[in-house]
Each structure stands twice: as structure tokens, then as C-alpha cells.
C-alpha positions as a Markdown table, in Angstrom:
| # | Residue | x | y | z |
|---|---|---|---|---|
| 1 | Unk | 3.6 | -260.3 | 90.1 |
| 2 | Unk | 0.8 | -260.4 | 92.7 |
| 3 | Unk | -0.2 | -263.2 | 95.0 |
| 4 | Unk | -3.4 | -263.6 | 93.1 |
| 5 | Unk | -1.6 | -264.1 | 89.9 |
| 6 | Unk | 0.7 | -266.7 | 91.4 |
| 7 | Unk | -2.3 | -268.6 | 92.8 |
| 8 | Unk | -4.1 | -268.5 | 89.4 |
| 9 | Unk | -1.0 | -269.8 | 87.5 |
| 10 | Unk | -0.4 | -272.6 | 90.1 |
| 11 | Unk | -4.1 | -273.6 | 89.9 |
| 12 | Unk | -4.0 | -273.8 | 86.1 |
| 13 | Unk | -1.0 | -276.1 | 86.3 |
| 14 | Unk | -2.5 | -278.3 | 89.0 |
| 15 | Unk | -0.3 | -277.1 | 91.8 |
| 16 | Unk | -2.2 | -277.1 | 95.1 |
| 17 | Unk | -1.6 | -274.4 | 97.6 |
| 18 | Unk | -2.3 | -274.6 | 101.3 |
| 19 | Unk | -5.1 | -272.6 | 102.9 |
| 20 | Unk | -2.6 | -270.5 | 104.8 |
| 21 | Unk | -1.5 | -268.9 | 101.5 |
| 22 | Unk | -4.9 | -267.4 | 100.9 |
| 23 | Unk | -5.2 | -266.3 | 104.6 |
| 24 | Unk | -1.8 | -264.7 | 104.3 |
| 25 | Unk | -2.8 | -262.8 | 101.2 |
| 26 | Unk | -6.0 | -261.6 | 102.8 |
| 27 | Unk | -4.1 | -260.5 | 105.9 |
| 28 | Unk | -1.7 | -258.5 | 103.8 |
| 29 | Unk | -4.6 | -256.9 | 101.9 |
| 30 | Unk | -6.3 | -255.9 | 105.2 |
| 31 | Unk | -3.1 | -254.5 | 106.7 |
| 32 | Unk | -2.3 | -252.5 | 103.5 |
| 33 | Unk | -5.8 | -251.1 | 103.5 |
| 34 | Unk | -5.5 | -250.0 | 107.2 |
| 35 | Unk | -2.1 | -248.5 | 106.6 |
| 36 | Unk | -3.3 | -246.6 | 103.5 |
| 37 | Unk | -6.2 | -245.2 | 105.6 |
| 38 | Unk | -4.0 | -244.2 | 108.6 |
| 39 | Unk | -0.9 | -243.0 | 106.7 |
| 40 | Unk | -1.5 | -242.5 | 103.0 |
| 41 | Unk | 2.1 | -241.5 | 102.2 |
| 42 | Unk | 3.5 | -244.8 | 103.6 |
| 43 | Unk | 3.6 | -247.7 | 101.1 |
| 44 | Unk | 3.5 | -251.2 | 102.7 |
| 45 | Unk | 5.0 | -252.8 | 99.6 |
| 46 | Unk | 8.0 | -250.4 | 99.7 |
| 47 | Unk | 8.6 | -251.0 | 103.4 |
| 48 | Unk | 8.1 | -254.7 | 103.2 |
| 49 | Unk | 10.5 | -255.1 | 100.2 |
| 50 | Unk | 13.2 | -253.1 | 102.0 |
| 51 | Unk | 12.9 | -255.2 | 105.2 |
| 52 | Unk | 12.4 | -258.6 | 103.5 |
| 53 | Unk | 16.1 | -259.1 | 102.7 |
| 54 | Unk | 17.0 | -258.7 | 106.4 |
| 55 | Unk | 14.2 | -261.0 | 107.5 |
| 56 | Unk | 15.1 | -263.8 | 105.1 |
| 57 | Unk | 18.8 | -263.4 | 105.9 |
| 58 | Unk | 18.1 | -263.8 | 109.6 |
| 59 | Unk | 15.9 | -266.8 | 109.0 |
| 60 | Unk | 18.6 | -268.5 | 106.9 |
| 61 | Unk | 21.3 | -267.8 | 109.5 |
| 62 | Unk | 19.0 | -269.2 | 112.2 |
| 63 | Unk | 18.1 | -272.3 | 110.3 |
| 64 | Unk | 21.8 | -273.0 | 109.5 |
| 65 | Unk | 23.1 | -272.3 | 113.0 |
| 66 | Unk | 24.8 | -275.1 | 115.0 |
| 67 | Unk | 22.2 | -274.8 | 117.7 |
| 68 | Unk | 19.4 | -275.5 | 115.2 |
| 69 | Unk | 21.3 | -278.4 | 113.7 |
| 70 | Unk | 21.5 | -280.0 | 117.1 |
| 71 | Unk | 17.8 | -279.4 | 117.9 |
| 72 | Unk | 16.5 | -280.8 | 114.6 |
| 73 | Unk | 18.8 | -283.2 | 113.0 |
| 74 | Unk | 16.5 | -284.0 | 110.1 |
| 75 | Unk | 19.5 | -285.0 | 108.0 |
| 76 | Unk | 20.4 | -287.7 | 110.5 |
| 77 | Unk | 17.2 | -289.7 | 110.2 |
| 78 | Unk | 17.6 | -292.8 | 108.0 |
| 79 | Unk | 15.1 | -293.1 | 105.1 |
| 80 | Unk | 12.0 | -295.2 | 105.7 |
| 81 | Unk | 13.3 | -297.8 | 103.2 |
| 82 | Unk | 16.3 | -298.6 | 105.5 |
| 83 | Unk | 14.1 | -299.5 | 108.5 |
| 84 | Unk | 13.3 | -303.2 | 108.8 |
| 85 | Unk | 9.6 | -304.0 | 109.3 |
| 86 | Unk | 8.6 | -305.3 | 112.7 |
| 87 | Unk | 7.4 | -308.9 | 112.7 |
| 88 | Unk | 3.8 | -309.3 | 113.7 |
| 89 | Unk | 2.9 | -311.8 | 116.3 |
| 90 | Unk | -0.4 | -313.5 | 115.9 |
| 91 | Unk | -2.2 | -316.5 | 117.2 |
| 92 | Unk | -1.1 | -318.6 | 120.2 |
| 93 | Unk | 2.5 | -317.2 | 120.3 |
| 94 | Unk | 1.1 | -313.7 | 120.9 |
| 95 | Unk | -1.2 | -314.9 | 123.7 |
| 96 | Unk | 1.6 | -316.9 | 125.4 |
| 97 | Unk | 4.0 | -314.0 | 125.5 |
| 98 | Unk | 1.6 | -311.6 | 127.3 |
């Protein structure tokens, strides 16, 4: 399945994609055209599919590492509904406290 097909199916179903997705697709098309011109026997798709497993594995290991957990503890933040709203000061009480 191509990126164009994925974008068409998602658009039909009302799923919006970010503008970076189309830029990424265009970038891959430009790179593939350049590689095809410079080295016709090399297939970007074959090379990319072979290397993708290692890239994704490294990204997952990095995101699950203890160092990353300490840097970005997103799981530790309480939900917005747990936070009490701050009282608003208005009128004479707000002026007196300044």
C-alpha cells in the first residue's frame, strides 16, 4: 500500500492528516527519483524496508529507557480534571492585595 492510497482512504473516512505527512511523501519521492537516476540497480524501498526494523527497534528502546522516563515523565502528570481551578479575585479585594 502506498502513502497516496493511505491518504486517500483516510480522507474518505474523515481522518485528517498533518501537513508533514505529505511533505514526507514528497521527500521520499524526490529521494527515490534521485537514487534511481544515480544508481538504477539500487532500490530505495528494498533498502528502507530492510533498515526499518532496526530503526524502529532503536526508537522503541530509546523511548522506553530509564533515562527517557526520567526526562519526560508524562505518565506522572495528573489529569486536568484532578486539578482544582484557581479562584479569581475581582473587585476591591484584588486591588487591596496588590
